[in-house]
C-alpha positions in Angstrom: -10.1 -2.1 -16.6 -8.9 1.4 -17.4 -5.5 2.6 -16.3 -5.3 6.4 -16.4 -2.6 8.9 -15.7 -2.6 10.9 -12.5 -4.9 14.0 -12.4 -1.9 16.3 -12.5 1.8 16.3 -13.2 3.8 14.4 -10.6 7.4 14.9 -9.3 8.5 11.7 -11.0 7.2 13.1 -14.4 9.5 16.1 -14.0 12.7 14.2 -13.5 13.9 11.1 -15.2 14.3 8.0 -13.1 16.3 4.9 -13.8 14.7 2.2 -15.9 14.2 -1.3 -14.6 15.9 -3.9 -16.7 13.6 -6.8 -15.8 10.3 -7.2 -13.9 10.0 -10.4 -11.9 7.5 -9.4 -9.2 4.5 -7.3 -8.2 4.1 -6.0 -4.7 0.6 -4.9 -3.6 0.3 -3.0 -0.3 -1.9 -0.5 1.4 -0.9 3.2 1.2 -1.1 3.4 5.0 -3.7 6.1 4.7 -7.3 6.3 5.6 -9.7 4.9 3.0 -10.7 8.2 1.4 -11.9 8.9 -2.1 -9.8 12.1 -2.3 -6.6 10.1 -2.1 -5.1 9.5 -5.5 -1.7 9.3 -7.2 -1.2 13.1 -6.8 -2.0 12.9 -3.0 0.5 9.9 -2.7 3.1 12.0 -4.6 2.9 14.6 -1.9 2.7 12.1 1.0 5.6 10.1 -0.3 7.7 13.2 -0.9 7.1 14.2 2.7 8.4 10.8 3.8 11.6 11.4 1.9 10.9 9.5 -1.3 11.5 11.1 -4.7 7.8 11.7 -5.4 5.3 8.9 -5.6 6.9 5.6 -4.9 4.0 3.4 -6.3 4.0 2.6 -10.0 0.2 2.2 -9.7 -2.3 3.5 -7.2 -5.7 1.7 -6.8 -8.3 4.2 -5.6 -11.3 3.4 -3.4 -13.6 3.1 -6.3 -11.3 0.6 -8.0 -9.9 3.1 -10.5 -6.2 2.6 -11.3 -3.9 5.6 -11.7 -0.3 5.5 -12.9 2.0 6.9 -10.1 5.4 6.5 -11.5 6.5 5.2 -14.9 6.0 1.4 -14.6 9.3 0.8 -16.5 11.3 2.6 -13.8 12.8 1.6 -10.4 10.9 2.6 -7.4 12.3 4.1 -4.2 9.8 1.9 -2.2 10.6 -1.3 -0.4 13.0 -2.3 2.3 15.2 -4.4 0.0 17.3 -2.5 -2.5 17.5 -5.6 -4.7 13.7 -6.0 -4.7 13.3 -2.5 -5.9 15.3 -3.3 -9.0 12.9 -5.9 -10.4 9.5 -5.3 -8.8 6.4 -3.2 -9.6 4.9 -1.5 -6.6 1.1 -1.0 -6.4 -0.5 1.0 -3.6 -4.1 0.2 -2.6 -5.6 3.3 -0.9 -6.4 2.7 2.7 -5.1 0.5 5.5 -5.8 2.8 8.5 -8.9 3.4 10.6 -10.0 7.0 10.4 -11.0 7.2 14.1 -8.2 5.3 15.8 -5.3 5.7 13.3 -4.6 2.0 13.7 -4.2 -0.6 11.0 -7.4 -1.9 9.6 -8.4 -4.0 6.6 -10.1 -1.4 4.4 -10.0 -2.9 1.0 -13.2 -2.5 -1.0 -14.6 -5.1 -3.4 -13.9 -2.7 -6.3 -10.2 -2.5 -5.1 -10.0 -6.2 -4.7 -11.3 -6.7 -8.3 -8.8 -4.0 -9.5 -5.9 -5.8 -7.8 -6.8 -9.1 -9.6 -7.4 -7.3 -13.0 -4.1 -5.4 -12.7 -2.2 -8.4 -11.7 -3.6 -10.3 -14.7 -3.0 -7.4 -17.1 0.7 -7.1 -16.1 1.2 -10.8 -16.4 -0.4 -10.8 -19.9 1.8 -7.9 -21.0 5.0 -9.3 -19.6 4.4 -13.0 -20.6 6.6 -14.2 -17.7 5.9 -15.8 -14.3 5.8 -13.1 -11.6 6.4 -13.3 -7.9 3.3 -11.7 -6.4 3.4 -10.4 -2.8 0.0 -9.1 -1.6 0.4 -7.3 1.7 -3.4 -6.4 1.7 -4.0 -10.1 2.4 -1.1 -10.5 4.9 -2.2 -7.3 6.6 -5.4 -8.9 7.9 -3.3 -11.4 9.8 -1.3 -8.6 11.3 -4.5 -6.7 12.3 -5.7 -9.8 14.2 -2.3 -10.0 16.0 -2.6 -6.3 16.9 -6.1 -6.9 18.2 -4.9 -9.9 20.3 -2.1 -7.8 21.7 -4.6 -5.0 22.7 -6.8 -7.6 24.4 -3.9 -8.9 26.4 -2.9 -5.4 27.3 -6.5 -4.6 28.4 -6.6 -7.8 30.5 -3.3 -6.9 32.1 -4.6 -3.4 33.0 -7.7 -4.9 34.6 -5.5 -7.2 36.7 -3.4 -4.3 37.8 -6.6 -2.3 38.7 -7.8 -5.3 40.8 -4.5 -5.6 42.7 -4.6 -1.8 43.3 -8.1 -2.1 44.7 -7.0 -4.9 47.0 -4.0 -3.0 48.4 -6.0 0.1 49.4 
């Protein structure tokens, strides 16, 4: 596995960020973008900046082809994550994708190359740190959420049909 720097200089390269004292976890999640080969660490730098983060919030970005790019210095604290405490000890990895291009809704878009890169990166980090890590993989948990969303949509469609039938009867 090759981990390469981003194709261009990122905002987090221009300004120093606080170093993380200890790493106890890795968080894998989709980037909440369409699965597009043009999305890389530089694109995520721009996207995350527009969302109010200080440049790219992922330490690593796994591209569609399984390539891994460094987003922010892996030794620094990320601005990503809901829990401020979790940010202090966790590496954040963005897997490009997670949204359906046509509907804009959540979708499991992980490729086999990305899945392999996730496993290889997780192992490489564990080998380097030589410590047990708490791994949270939201690309796996995401699939369960997608099924819940689909079930909700089916319920909503059935409800709409029932309303249409009632409306037809009352005419």
